[in-house]
C-alpha positions as CSV (number, residue, x, y, z in Angstrom):
1,X,116.6,54.0,-35.6
2,X,115.7,53.0,-39.2
3,X,112.5,54.2,-40.8
4,X,111.2,50.7,-40.9
5,X,111.6,50.4,-37.1
6,X,110.4,53.9,-36.2
7,X,106.9,53.9,-34.6
8,X,104.3,55.5,-36.9
9,X,102.8,58.8,-35.9
10,X,99.9,58.2,-33.5
11,X,97.4,59.9,-35.8
12,X,98.5,57.8,-38.8
13,X,98.5,54.6,-36.7
14,X,95.0,55.3,-35.3
15,X,93.6,56.0,-38.8
16,X,95.2,52.9,-40.2
17,X,93.6,50.8,-37.4
18,X,90.2,52.3,-37.8
19,X,90.2,51.9,-41.6
20,X,91.6,48.4,-41.3
21,X,89.1,47.3,-38.8
22,X,86.2,48.6,-40.8
23,X,87.6,46.9,-44.0
24,X,88.0,43.5,-42.2
25,X,84.2,43.5,-41.5
26,X,83.7,43.1,-45.3
27,X,84.7,39.5,-44.9
28,X,81.4,38.9,-43.2
29,X,77.8,39.6,-44.4
30,X,76.4,41.7,-45.8
31,X,79.5,42.0,-48.1
32,X,80.8,38.4,-47.3
33,X,84.0,38.8,-49.4
34,X,85.9,36.1,-47.5
35,X,89.3,36.7,-49.1
36,X,89.4,40.1,-47.4
37,X,90.1,38.2,-44.1
38,X,93.5,37.2,-45.5
39,X,94.7,40.8,-45.7
40,X,92.3,42.6,-43.3
41,X,94.6,42.3,-40.3
42,X,97.7,43.6,-42.0
43,X,97.1,47.3,-41.1
44,X,96.8,46.3,-37.4
45,X,99.9,44.0,-37.5
46,X,101.9,46.7,-39.3
47,X,101.2,49.1,-36.4
48,X,101.7,46.5,-33.6
49,X,105.2,45.4,-34.8
50,X,106.5,48.9,-34.2
51,X,105.1,49.9,-30.8
52,X,105.2,48.8,-27.2
53,X,102.5,47.0,-25.2
54,X,100.6,50.0,-23.9
55,X,100.3,51.5,-27.3
56,X,99.5,48.2,-28.8
57,X,96.5,47.7,-26.5
58,X,95.2,51.1,-27.5
59,X,95.6,50.5,-31.2
60,X,94.1,47.0,-30.8
61,X,91.1,48.6,-29.1
62,X,90.6,51.1,-32.0
63,X,90.8,48.3,-34.6
64,X,88.4,46.2,-32.6
65,X,85.9,49.0,-32.3
66,X,86.0,49.6,-36.0
67,X,85.7,45.9,-36.8
68,X,83.1,44.8,-34.3
69,X,81.2,48.1,-34.6
70,X,80.9,47.5,-38.3
71,X,80.2,43.8,-38.2
72,X,77.6,44.1,-35.4
73,X,75.9,47.2,-36.7
74,X,72.6,45.4,-36.4
75,X,72.7,45.7,-32.6
76,X,71.8,49.3,-33.1
77,X,68.2,48.1,-33.4
78,X,68.3,47.6,-29.6
79,X,69.8,51.0,-28.9
80,X,73.1,52.8,-28.8
81,X,73.9,51.5,-25.3
82,X,73.6,47.9,-26.5
83,X,75.8,48.5,-29.6
84,X,78.4,50.4,-27.6
85,X,78.6,47.9,-24.8
86,X,78.9,44.8,-27.0
87,X,81.3,46.6,-29.4
88,X,83.6,47.8,-26.6
89,X,83.6,44.4,-24.8
90,X,84.5,42.6,-28.0
91,X,87.1,45.2,-28.9
92,X,88.7,44.8,-25.5
93,X,89.8,41.3,-26.6
94,X,91.6,42.8,-29.6
95,X,93.4,45.1,-27.2
96,X,94.6,42.0,-25.3
97,X,95.7,40.5,-28.7
98,X,97.6,43.7,-29.3
99,X,99.6,43.2,-26.1
100,X,100.3,39.5,-27.0
101,X,101.3,40.5,-30.5
102,X,104.1,42.6,-29.1
103,X,105.2,39.8,-26.9
104,X,105.4,37.2,-29.7
105,X,106.7,39.3,-32.5
106,X,110.3,38.4,-33.5
107,X,111.1,40.4,-36.7
108,X,114.2,38.3,-37.4
109,X,112.1,35.2,-37.2
110,X,109.0,35.8,-39.5
111,X,107.7,32.2,-39.2
112,X,107.8,32.3,-35.4
113,X,106.1,35.6,-35.5
114,X,103.4,34.4,-37.8
115,X,102.8,31.3,-35.7
116,X,102.8,33.4,-32.5
117,X,100.4,36.0,-33.8
118,X,98.0,33.3,-35.2
119,X,98.1,31.4,-31.9
120,X,97.5,34.6,-29.9
121,X,94.5,35.6,-32.0
122,X,93.1,32.0,-31.8
123,X,93.5,31.9,-28.0
124,X,91.9,35.3,-27.6
125,X,88.9,34.3,-29.8
126,X,88.6,31.1,-27.8
127,X,88.5,33.0,-24.5
128,X,86.1,35.6,-26.0
129,X,83.8,32.7,-26.9
130,X,83.7,31.5,-23.2
131,X,84.0,34.7,-21.1
132,X,82.4,36.8,-19.7
133,X,78.8,35.6,-19.2
134,X,79.3,32.5,-21.3
135,X,81.1,34.4,-24.2
136,X,80.2,35.8,-27.6
137,X,81.5,34.4,-30.8
138,X,80.3,36.7,-33.5
139,X,83.2,38.0,-35.6
140,X,85.3,34.8,-35.3
141,X,87.6,35.1,-38.3
142,X,87.4,31.4,-39.2
143,X,83.6,31.7,-39.7
144,X,84.2,34.2,-42.5
145,X,85.7,31.3,-44.5
146,X,82.6,29.2,-44.9
147,X,82.7,29.9,-48.7
148,X,86.3,29.0,-49.0
149,X,86.0,25.5,-50.3
150,X,89.8,24.8,-50.1
151,X,90.3,25.9,-46.5
152,X,87.0,25.0,-45.0
153,X,87.6,21.2,-44.6
154,X,90.2,21.9,-42.0
155,X,87.3,22.7,-39.6
156,X,86.5,19.0,-39.4
157,X,89.9,18.5,-37.7
158,X,90.6,21.7,-35.8
159,X,87.2,23.3,-35.5
160,X,86.7,26.9,-36.6
161,X,89.9,27.7,-34.6
162,X,92.2,26.2,-37.1
163,X,90.7,28.5,-39.8
164,X,91.2,31.6,-37.7
165,X,94.8,30.5,-37.1
166,X,95.5,30.1,-40.8
167,X,93.9,33.4,-41.7
168,X,96.0,35.3,-39.1
169,X,99.2,33.5,-40.1
170,X,98.7,34.4,-43.7
171,X,98.1,38.1,-42.8
172,X,101.4,38.1,-40.9
173,X,103.3,36.4,-43.7
174,X,101.9,38.7,-46.3
175,X,103.0,41.7,-44.2
176,X,106.5,40.2,-44.1
177,X,106.4,39.8,-47.9
178,X,105.4,43.4,-48.3
179,X,108.1,44.6,-45.8
180,X,110.8,42.7,-47.6
181,X,109.8,44.0,-51.0
182,X,109.8,47.5,-49.7
183,X,113.1,47.3,-47.8
184,X,114.8,45.2,-50.6
185,X,116.3,43.0,-48.0
186,X,118.2,39.9,-49.0
187,X,118.0,39.6,-52.8
188,X,115.0,41.7,-53.4
189,X,112.2,39.7,-54.8
190,X,113.9,36.5,-53.8
191,X,113.7,37.5,-50.1
192,X,109.9,37.5,-50.4
193,X,109.6,34.0,-51.8
194,X,109.9,32.1,-48.5
195,X,107.1,33.8,-46.5
196,X,104.9,34.0,-49.6
197,X,105.4,30.2,-50.2
198,X,104.5,29.4,-46.6
199,X,101.4,31.6,-46.8
200,X,100.3,29.8,-50.0
201,X,101.0,26.4,-48.4
202,X,98.8,27.3,-45.4
203,X,95.9,28.3,-47.6
204,X,96.2,25.4,-50.0
205,X,97.2,22.5,-47.8
206,X,93.7,21.7,-46.4
207,X,92.7,20.8,-50.0
208,X,94.0,17.3,-49.1
209,X,91.4,17.0,-46.3
210,X,88.1,15.6,-47.5
211,X,84.8,17.1,-46.5
212,X,82.9,14.9,-44.1
213,X,79.9,13.1,-45.5
214,X,76.7,11.7,-44.1
215,X,75.8,8.2,-45.3
216,X,73.1,7.1,-42.9
217,X,69.3,6.8,-43.6
218,X,67.7,9.8,-45.2
219,X,65.0,12.0,-43.4
220,X,62.5,14.2,-45.2
221,X,62.3,17.4,-43.3
222,X,60.0,20.4,-43.7
223,X,60.5,23.8,-41.9
224,X,57.6,26.2,-41.4
225,X,58.4,29.9,-41.7
226,X,56.0,32.8,-41.4
227,X,56.2,36.5,-42.1
228,X,55.8,37.9,-38.6
229,X,55.2,41.4,-39.9
230,X,51.6,40.4,-40.7
231,X,50.9,40.5,-36.9
232,X,53.3,43.2,-35.9
233,X,50.6,45.8,-35.2
234,X,48.7,43.6,-32.8
235,X,49.1,43.7,-29.0
236,X,51.8,41.4,-27.7
237,X,49.5,38.5,-26.7
238,X,47.4,38.7,-29.8
239,X,50.6,38.8,-31.9
240,X,51.8,35.5,-30.3
241,X,48.4,33.9,-31.1
242,X,48.3,35.1,-34.7
243,X,51.8,33.8,-35.4
244,X,51.0,30.4,-33.8
245,X,47.8,30.1,-35.8
246,X,49.7,30.9,-39.0
247,X,52.1,28.1,-38.2
248,X,49.2,25.7,-37.5
249,X,47.6,26.5,-40.9
250,X,50.9,26.0,-42.8
251,X,51.5,22.8,-40.9
252,X,48.1,21.4,-41.9
253,X,49.0,22.0,-45.5
254,X,51.5,19.2,-45.3
255,X,48.9,16.6,-44.7
256,X,48.5,15.7,-48.4
257,X,52.2,14.8,-48.7
258,X,53.7,14.4,-45.1
259,X,57.5,14.6,-44.6
260,X,59.2,12.6,-41.9
261,X,59.7,15.6,-39.6
262,X,58.3,19.1,-39.4
263,X,60.1,21.9,-37.6
264,X,58.9,25.3,-36.3
265,X,61.3,28.0,-35.5
266,X,62.3,29.4,-32.1
267,X,59.5,31.1,-30.3
268,X,56.8,29.9,-32.7
269,X,54.8,29.4,-29.5
270,X,55.6,32.5,-27.5
271,X,54.2,32.9,-24.0
272,X,50.9,34.3,-25.2
273,X,50.3,31.3,-27.4
274,X,52.0,28.6,-25.3
275,X,49.7,29.2,-22.3
276,X,46.6,29.5,-24.4
277,X,44.6,26.2,-24.1
278,X,42.9,26.5,-27.4
279,X,46.1,27.2,-29.3
280,X,47.9,24.4,-27.6
281,X,45.1,22.1,-28.7
282,X,45.2,23.3,-32.2
283,X,48.9,22.7,-32.4
284,X,48.5,19.1,-31.2
285,X,45.6,18.5,-33.6
286,X,47.5,19.9,-36.6
287,X,50.5,17.6,-35.8
288,X,48.2,14.6,-35.5
289,X,46.4,15.5,-38.8
290,X,49.7,15.4,-40.7
291,X,50.7,12.4,-38.8
292,X,54.5,12.9,-38.4
293,X,56.7,14.0,-35.5
294,X,57.3,17.7,-35.1
295,X,59.7,20.0,-33.3
296,X,58.1,23.2,-32.1
297,X,60.1,26.2,-30.7
298,X,58.4,27.6,-27.7
299,X,58.8,30.0,-24.7
300,X,57.2,28.1,-21.8
301,X,55.9,29.3,-18.5
302,X,56.5,26.2,-16.4
303,X,54.9,24.9,-13.3
304,X,57.9,25.9,-11.1
305,X,57.2,29.6,-11.9
306,X,60.2,29.9,-14.3
307,X,60.1,30.7,-17.9
308,X,62.3,28.7,-20.4
309,X,63.2,28.8,-24.0
310,X,62.5,25.3,-25.3
311,X,61.9,22.9,-28.1
312,X,58.9,20.6,-27.7
313,X,59.1,17.2,-29.4
314,X,55.7,15.8,-30.5
315,X,55.1,12.4,-31.9
316,X,52.9,11.6,-34.9
317,X,49.8,11.6,-32.7
318,X,50.4,15.1,-31.3
319,X,51.5,13.9,-27.9
320,X,54.5,15.6,-26.2
321,X,57.3,13.0,-26.1
322,X,60.5,15.0,-25.4
323,X,61.7,18.5,-24.6
324,X,64.9,20.3,-24.8
325,X,65.5,23.5,-22.7
326,X,68.0,26.0,-23.9
327,X,71.2,25.8,-21.8
328,X,73.1,28.8,-23.1
329,X,70.8,31.8,-22.7
330,X,71.4,35.2,-24.3
331,X,72.7,37.7,-21.7
332,X,70.5,40.9,-21.8
333,X,68.2,39.1,-24.2
334,X,66.8,36.2,-22.2
335,X,68.0,37.3,-18.8
336,X,69.7,40.3,-17.2
337,X,72.9,39.5,-15.3
338,X,73.3,41.6,-12.2
339,X,69.8,42.9,-12.6
340,X,69.7,44.3,-9.0
341,X,72.7,46.5,-9.7
342,X,71.6,47.6,-13.1
343,X,68.2,49.0,-12.2
344,X,69.3,52.4,-13.3
345,X,69.5,51.2,-16.9
346,X,66.1,51.7,-18.5
347,X,66.9,49.4,-21.4
348,X,66.7,46.3,-19.2
349,X,63.0,47.0,-18.8
350,X,62.7,45.4,-22.3
351,X,63.6,42.1,-20.6
352,X,61.0,41.8,-17.8
353,X,61.6,38.1,-17.1
354,X,64.8,36.2,-16.4
355,X,64.4,32.9,-18.1
356,X,65.9,29.7,-16.6
357,X,68.5,27.7,-18.4
358,X,68.3,24.0,-19.1
359,X,70.5,21.5,-17.4
360,X,72.6,20.0,-20.3
361,X,72.9,19.7,-24.0
362,X,70.6,16.6,-24.4
363,X,69.6,15.1,-27.7
364,X,65.9,14.6,-28.5
365,X,64.3,11.3,-29.4
366,X,61.1,10.9,-31.3
367,X,59.4,7.6,-32.5
368,X,60.7,6.5,-35.9
369,X,63.6,9.0,-36.0
370,X,67.3,8.9,-35.0
371,X,68.5,11.2,-32.2
372,X,68.2,14.9,-33.0
373,X,70.2,17.8,-31.7
374,X,68.3,21.0,-31.4
375,X,70.6,23.8,-30.3
376,X,68.4,26.9,-30.1
377,X,69.3,30.0,-32.1
378,X,72.2,31.7,-30.2
379,X,73.5,28.3,-29.1
380,X,74.7,27.2,-32.5
381,X,77.4,30.0,-32.3
382,X,79.3,28.0,-29.8
383,X,81.4,25.2,-31.3
384,X,81.8,23.2,-28.1
385,X,78.0,23.2,-27.3
386,X,77.1,21.9,-30.8
387,X,79.8,19.3,-30.5
388,X,78.4,18.2,-27.2
389,X,75.1,17.4,-28.9
390,X,76.8,15.3,-31.6
391,X,78.9,13.6,-29.0
392,X,75.6,12.6,-27.3
393,X,74.7,10.8,-30.5
394,X,72.8,13.3,-32.6
395,X,72.5,12.1,-36.2
396,X,71.6,15.5,-37.5
397,X,71.2,19.1,-36.3
398,X,68.0,21.2,-36.2
399,X,68.6,24.8,-35.2
400,X,65.3,26.6,-34.4
401,X,66.0,30.3,-35.0
402,X,64.3,33.6,-34.3
403,X,66.1,36.6,-35.8
404,X,62.9,38.5,-36.6
405,X,64.0,41.4,-34.3
406,X,67.0,42.1,-36.6
407,X,64.8,43.0,-39.6
408,X,66.6,42.9,-43.0
409,X,70.1,43.4,-41.5
410,X,72.9,41.0,-42.0
411,X,72.4,39.3,-38.6
412,X,70.5,36.4,-40.1
413,X,73.1,35.8,-42.8
414,X,75.9,35.9,-40.2
415,X,74.0,33.5,-38.1
416,X,73.6,31.1,-41.0
417,X,77.4,31.1,-41.4
418,X,77.5,29.7,-37.9
419,X,75.3,26.7,-38.9
420,X,77.4,26.1,-41.9
421,X,80.6,26.0,-39.8
422,X,79.0,23.6,-37.3
423,X,78.0,21.3,-40.1
424,X,81.6,20.9,-41.3
425,X,83.0,20.6,-37.8
426,X,80.8,17.7,-36.9
427,X,80.0,16.2,-40.3
428,X,76.3,16.6,-39.9
429,X,73.4,18.0,-41.9
430,X,72.0,21.2,-40.3
431,X,68.4,22.3,-40.7
432,X,68.1,26.0,-39.9
433,X,64.4,26.5,-39.0
434,X,63.8,30.2,-38.7
435,X,60.5,31.7,-37.6
436,X,60.9,34.4,-40.2
437,X,64.1,33.6,-42.1
438,X,66.7,32.6,-43.0
439,X,65.6,28.9,-43.1
440,X,68.1,26.6,-44.8
441,X,69.3,23.1,-45.4
442,X,73.1,22.8,-45.0
443,X,75.0,19.7,-45.9
444,X,78.1,18.4,-44.1
445,X,80.4,20.3,-46.4
446,X,78.9,23.6,-45.3
447,X,77.1,24.1,-48.6
448,X,73.6,25.6,-48.5
449,X,71.5,23.2,-50.5
450,X,68.3,25.3,-50.2
451,X,67.1,28.3,-48.3
452,X,64.4,30.9,-47.8
453,X,64.7,34.6,-47.7
454,X,63.8,36.9,-44.9
455,X,60.2,37.5,-44.0
456,X,58.7,35.0,-46.4
457,X,55.8,32.9,-45.5
458,X,56.9,29.5,-46.8
459,X,57.6,25.9,-46.2
460,X,61.1,24.8,-46.9
461,X,61.5,21.1,-47.5
462,X,64.4,18.8,-48.3
463,X,65.8,15.4,-47.8
464,X,68.9,15.1,-45.5
465,X,71.1,12.2,-44.6
466,X,71.8,11.1,-41.0
467,X,75.3,10.1,-39.7
468,X,76.8,8.3,-36.8
469,X,80.4,9.1,-37.9
470,X,82.5,11.4,-35.7
471,X,85.0,13.9,-37.2
472,X,88.3,14.4,-35.5
473,X,86.9,17.7,-34.1
474,X,83.9,15.8,-32.6
475,X,86.2,13.3,-31.0
476,X,88.9,15.7,-29.7
477,X,87.0,18.9,-29.1
478,X,88.7,22.2,-28.8
479,X,92.2,20.9,-28.8
480,X,93.5,23.5,-31.2
481,X,93.2,26.6,-29.0
482,X,95.2,24.7,-26.4
483,X,97.9,23.9,-28.9
484,X,97.8,27.6,-29.9
485,X,98.4,28.6,-26.3
486,X,101.5,26.3,-26.3
487,X,102.7,27.9,-29.5
488,X,102.2,31.4,-28.0
489,X,104.2,30.5,-24.9
490,X,106.9,29.0,-27.2
491,X,107.1,32.2,-29.3
492,X,107.3,34.3,-26.2
493,X,110.1,32.2,-24.8
494,X,112.3,33.1,-27.7
495,X,114.2,36.2,-26.6
496,X,113.9,39.4,-28.6
497,X,116.9,40.6,-30.5
498,X,118.3,44.0,-29.9
499,X,118.8,46.6,-32.7
500,X,121.0,49.0,-30.8
501,X,124.1,49.8,-32.8
502,X,127.4,48.7,-31.3
503,X,129.1,51.6,-29.5
504,X,132.6,52.4,-30.6
505,X,135.0,52.5,-27.6
506,X,137.8,55.0,-27.2
507,X,141.3,53.5,-26.9
508,X,142.6,52.8,-23.5
509,X,145.8,54.4,-22.2
510,X,148.9,52.4,-22.7
511,X,149.0,51.8,-19.0
512,X,145.4,52.1,-17.8
513,X,144.8,52.9,-14.1
514,X,142.9,50.1,-12.6
515,X,141.0,49.9,-9.3
516,X,140.0,46.5,-7.9
517,X,137.1,46.6,-5.5
518,X,137.1,43.9,-2.8
519,X,133.9,43.8,-0.6
520,X,134.6,41.9,2.6
521,X,132.8,40.5,5.6
522,X,134.7,38.0,7.7
523,X,137.5,37.5,5.1
524,X,140.5,37.8,7.5
525,X,141.7,34.3,6.6
526,X,142.0,35.1,2.8
527,X,142.2,38.8,2.3
528,X,146.0,39.0,2.6
529,X,146.5,36.4,0.0
530,X,144.0,38.0,-2.4
531,X,145.7,41.5,-2.0
532,X,149.1,40.1,-2.6
533,X,147.9,38.2,-5.7
534,X,146.3,41.3,-7.2
535,X,149.2,43.6,-6.5
536,X,151.6,41.1,-8.2
537,X,149.8,41.6,-11.5
538,X,150.8,45.2,-12.2
539,X,152.1,48.4,-10.7
540,X,149.1,50.2,-12.2
541,X,146.6,48.3,-10.1
542,X,145.1,49.7,-6.9
543,X,142.8,48.0,-4.4
544,X,139.9,49.4,-2.5
545,X,138.6,47.0,0.3
546,X,135.0,47.8,1.4
547,X,134.5,46.2,4.8
548,X,131.2,46.0,6.6
549,X,132.6,45.9,10.1
550,X,133.7,42.3,10.0
551,X,133.6,40.7,13.4
552,X,136.7,38.6,12.6
553,X,139.0,41.6,12.3
554,X,139.3,41.8,8.5
555,X,139.6,45.6,8.7
556,X,142.6,45.4,11.0
557,X,144.4,43.0,8.6
558,X,143.7,45.3,5.6
559,X,144.7,48.4,7.6
560,X,148.1,46.8,8.3
561,X,148.7,46.2,4.6
562,X,147.5,49.7,3.7
563,X,149.9,51.3,6.1
564,X,152.8,49.9,4.2
565,X,151.4,50.0,0.6
566,X,149.7,53.1,-0.8
567,X,148.0,51.1,-3.5
568,X,145.7,49.5,-0.9
569,X,142.9,51.5,0.8
570,X,140.3,50.5,3.3
571,X,136.7,51.8,3.4
572,X,135.0,50.8,6.6
573,X,131.2,50.9,6.9
574,X,129.4,50.7,10.2
575,X,127.0,47.9,9.3
576,X,126.6,45.0,6.9
577,X,124.9,46.6,3.9
578,X,125.2,44.0,1.2
579,X,127.3,43.3,-1.9
580,X,125.6,45.6,-4.3
581,X,125.9,48.7,-2.1
582,X,129.6,47.9,-1.5
583,X,130.3,47.8,-5.2
584,X,128.3,50.9,-5.9
585,X,130.3,52.8,-3.3
586,X,133.5,51.5,-4.8
587,X,132.3,52.5,-8.3
588,X,131.6,56.1,-7.1
589,X,135.1,56.4,-5.8
590,X,136.7,54.9,-9.0
591,X,134.8,57.3,-11.2
592,X,135.5,60.3,-9.0
593,X,139.2,59.5,-9.1
594,X,139.4,58.9,-12.8
595,X,140.4,55.2,-12.9
596,X,140.3,53.8,-16.5
597,X,139.3,50.3,-15.5
598,X,137.2,49.1,-12.5
599,X,137.3,45.5,-11.3
600,X,134.8,43.4,-9.3
601,X,136.3,40.5,-7.4
602,X,135.6,38.3,-4.5
603,X,137.8,38.3,-1.4
604,X,137.6,34.6,-0.5
605,X,139.9,33.2,-3.2
606,X,137.0,31.9,-5.2
607,X,138.3,34.2,-7.9
608,X,141.9,33.4,-8.7
609,X,144.0,36.7,-8.7
610,X,146.4,35.1,-11.2
611,X,143.5,35.2,-13.8
612,X,143.1,38.9,-13.5
613,X,145.7,39.5,-16.1
614,X,143.6,37.7,-18.7
615,X,140.5,39.8,-17.9
616,X,142.5,43.0,-18.1
617,X,144.1,41.9,-21.4
618,X,140.6,41.6,-23.0
619,X,139.5,45.1,-21.8
620,X,140.8,47.1,-24.8
621,X,138.3,45.4,-27.1
622,X,135.3,45.4,-24.8
623,X,133.0,47.6,-22.7
624,X,132.6,44.9,-20.1
625,X,134.7,41.8,-19.5
626,X,133.2,38.9,-17.5
627,X,135.2,36.1,-16.0
628,X,133.0,33.2,-17.0
629,X,132.8,29.7,-15.6
630,X,130.6,28.5,-18.4
631,X,132.4,29.2,-21.6
632,X,135.0,26.8,-23.1
633,X,138.0,26.7,-20.8
634,X,136.0,27.8,-17.7
635,X,135.3,25.5,-14.8
636,X,134.1,25.2,-11.2
637,X,135.8,23.2,-8.5
638,X,134.6,21.9,-5.2
639,X,130.9,22.4,-5.9
640,X,128.3,19.7,-5.5
641,X,126.4,18.7,-8.6
642,X,123.2,20.2,-7.2
643,X,124.8,23.6,-6.7
644,X,126.5,23.5,-10.1
645,X,123.3,22.5,-11.7
646,X,121.4,25.3,-10.0
647,X,124.0,27.8,-11.1
648,X,123.9,26.7,-14.7
649,X,120.1,26.6,-14.7
650,X,119.9,30.1,-13.3
651,X,122.2,31.4,-16.0
652,X,120.4,29.5,-18.7
653,X,117.1,31.0,-17.4
654,X,118.6,34.5,-17.6
655,X,119.7,33.8,-21.2
656,X,116.3,32.5,-22.3
657,X,114.2,35.1,-20.4
658,X,116.3,38.1,-21.2
659,X,117.8,37.1,-24.6
660,X,121.1,37.9,-23.0
661,X,123.9,36.2,-25.0
662,X,126.1,35.8,-21.9
663,X,126.9,32.4,-20.5
664,X,127.7,33.5,-16.9
665,X,125.7,36.6,-16.2
666,X,125.9,36.0,-12.4
667,X,129.7,36.0,-12.3
668,X,131.1,38.6,-10.0
669,X,134.6,38.6,-11.5
670,X,134.5,41.3,-14.1
671,X,136.2,44.5,-15.6
672,X,134.3,47.7,-16.5
673,X,135.6,50.6,-18.6
674,X,135.2,53.9,-16.9
675,X,132.9,55.5,-19.5
676,X,130.8,52.3,-19.7
677,X,130.4,52.2,-15.9
678,X,129.3,55.8,-15.8
679,X,126.6,55.2,-18.4
680,X,125.4,52.0,-16.6
681,X,125.0,53.8,-13.3
682,X,123.2,56.8,-14.8
683,X,120.0,54.9,-13.9
684,X,119.7,53.7,-10.3
685,X,120.4,50.0,-9.7
686,X,117.5,48.1,-8.2
687,X,119.0,44.7,-7.3
688,X,121.5,43.0,-5.0
689,X,123.5,39.8,-5.1
690,X,123.1,37.8,-8.3
691,X,120.5,40.2,-9.6
692,X,123.0,43.1,-9.4
693,X,125.5,41.3,-11.6
694,X,122.8,40.3,-14.1
695,X,121.3,43.8,-14.2
696,X,124.6,45.6,-15.1
697,X,125.5,43.0,-17.7
698,X,122.0,43.3,-19.2
699,X,122.3,47.1,-19.3
700,X,125.7,47.0,-21.0
701,X,124.4,44.6,-23.7
702,X,121.2,46.5,-24.3
703,X,123.1,49.8,-24.7
704,X,125.2,48.3,-27.4
705,X,128.5,47.8,-25.5
706,X,130.5,44.7,-26.5
707,X,130.6,42.2,-23.8
708,X,133.4,39.6,-23.7
709,X,133.6,36.5,-21.6
710,X,137.0,35.2,-20.5
711,X,137.2,31.7,-19.1
712,X,138.1,31.4,-15.4
713,X,138.2,28.6,-12.8
714,X,135.9,29.3,-9.9
715,X,137.0,27.7,-6.6
716,X,134.7,27.2,-3.7
717,X,135.9,29.1,-0.7
718,X,137.9,27.1,1.9
719,X,137.4,29.6,4.8
720,X,134.2,31.0,6.2
721,X,130.7,30.6,4.9
722,X,129.0,31.7,1.7
723,X,127.1,35.0,1.8
724,X,124.6,33.8,-0.7
725,X,121.1,33.4,0.8
726,X,117.8,32.1,-0.4
727,X,116.5,35.7,-0.4
728,X,119.2,36.8,-2.9
729,X,118.5,33.9,-5.2
730,X,114.7,34.5,-5.1
731,X,115.3,38.2,-5.7
732,X,117.4,37.5,-8.7
733,X,114.9,35.1,-10.3
734,X,112.1,37.5,-9.7
735,X,113.9,40.4,-11.2
736,X,115.0,38.3,-14.2
737,X,111.4,37.3,-14.8
738,X,110.2,40.9,-14.5
739,X,112.8,42.2,-16.8
740,X,112.1,39.4,-19.3
741,X,108.4,40.1,-19.4
742,X,109.0,43.9,-19.7
743,X,111.4,43.2,-22.6
744,X,108.8,41.2,-24.4
745,X,106.3,44.0,-24.1
746,X,108.6,46.4,-25.9
747,X,109.3,46.7,-29.6
748,X,112.0,44.4,-30.8
749,X,115.6,45.6,-31.0
750,X,119.0,43.8,-31.6
751,X,122.7,44.0,-30.5
752,X,126.0,42.3,-31.2
753,X,126.5,39.0,-29.6
754,X,129.0,38.6,-26.8
755,X,132.2,37.0,-27.8
756,X,133.9,34.4,-25.6
757,X,137.6,35.3,-25.5
758,X,140.1,32.5,-26.4
């Protein structure tokens, strides 16, 4: 095995994955160096291309722990258990990617590999954003590219998923460039031009896509932000009241120059304030004093006894005119899944109430304003949910946010990246209205037009434009992950190439001793003609008939021939035991008695004895010779089109699933060399019927033996009934599928092609 293909030492591979995962987190805030994403996966991909599926899952998990553990460091504020659980859950998806990466990697096809890897990562991110418990999207690679003004417009077509795809594909192609430069393959530097060119094209091509724009009527919006630390020392209910009153006071300050809309952040009215009559009155009066509609984030104890996270929509008179209830709640933040089973976890006591979710992503309508989408905080991290608001007719987005619990960590900046991506995906202005920062105005190109900092008491005001246009992403939704899944299946369907070196064969004797094995069951009508035809070929050929107590007297007919010709022997078995076991018993005898060549052949004249000479003539240059119906010169007679089609389809499936370059892997007319056969049988055979033939051919090819196909004419039997059953066919298909999947979960290798004999 070459150094390039040798698996790295586990300690080295583990260290590479941990360092690589931690480095990739630099693409996100607080560092936010987005180009890092284009190389951050290379360490993981370098390891994965050289190991099998089980190891790949482990290394993927290590990489994921380092990446998510670093990116989500701010979860530590809720305890080690919270950080550990979320990190491990997210890292588990990178472990799944590791397995898929092994399945799609084709080192001899770098573009296929890059597409397969990019598709696999995209699919895994998509699933992670939906499952379990509604999903979690932090750490989506595409989101890291919100400052990439060349690539970012692609989000309006593919959503964030297209950006993730490009980032991973570029990582894979750059790894190929580095590998070619190191190994000096092809023409040295010239060999690296193609993958480097494709990588550059992927990164630059989206420049031809225009950023979406909003050209509707403008709206003057003001967001109210407070420094919640001023009330942090108060009891919980008093803290809620103090924060609400600060919002009221700031809101009143707008009366001298009212905007068109005022927005308060998520939880500006927490339960202690929302249920206080005097505070509720003060809120309505302040809104009426300014005289413009307002959106107020609240946590409401409703009449049905349930608590909900909501946005209240007030008109210019301070009357409640609309309401949106959060539909995608934060697990272990706004409710505790499986609470009854998790009573032993003390941390869940921090979430005493399980809030109820809203029914659907409905837009809000207020007098004098177009339809408004108000996804609440965590909800804007889900592309499909934000899209659903816009699809309902939202002219712009308001995102009430409450990240005060995360302090001065990067959580708020990472969250703002989500709003920027949603703006581009849907071609809408986004107003981030944070209770304590970061508040921001984001235009449809994802640019932050203005913003506040964390824990500033301030009013952020700006003029935005509405839109009723729909981007391709808004119209089509999450089509790109589904395309990625198709690409992954396509990459996996391409067989892996073997790298086993071809085995040199020792010369055969000038007159090799040959044993032809003929399994029989009710073959009395044809066995004499088959034996005579074989014996006419050469004096160096012997025959072993393995009969499973044929009721029609096949054994008696063979015994009569054997009594007068020593080259013919009969092995009788007491019961019908199957084709594979008959051949295996014959193989044992052939090996024990030192035969140079061993022949498989049917006893019903479907295999023409006169063609045996052509198979034997090809034996000096091959480890295995197969009499093939499906190479040029081969044919089948007396079969229906349906049966012929099924046979061809089965062999084609074996070629595609196994990467086996053999046109007729199910053929039972074949010649083995003695040494090759001994090696093939060193591991027990697990199959019967068609599967038996495929299994031995597959072993020979994978071990590096040259396999030659010689054209034959297969003739349907004229006497008796076929022994092939539905069970044998199903077994063969199942085994081929299992072997194909197993092959895709191993590191890639390559062998010489089979060569049809002419």
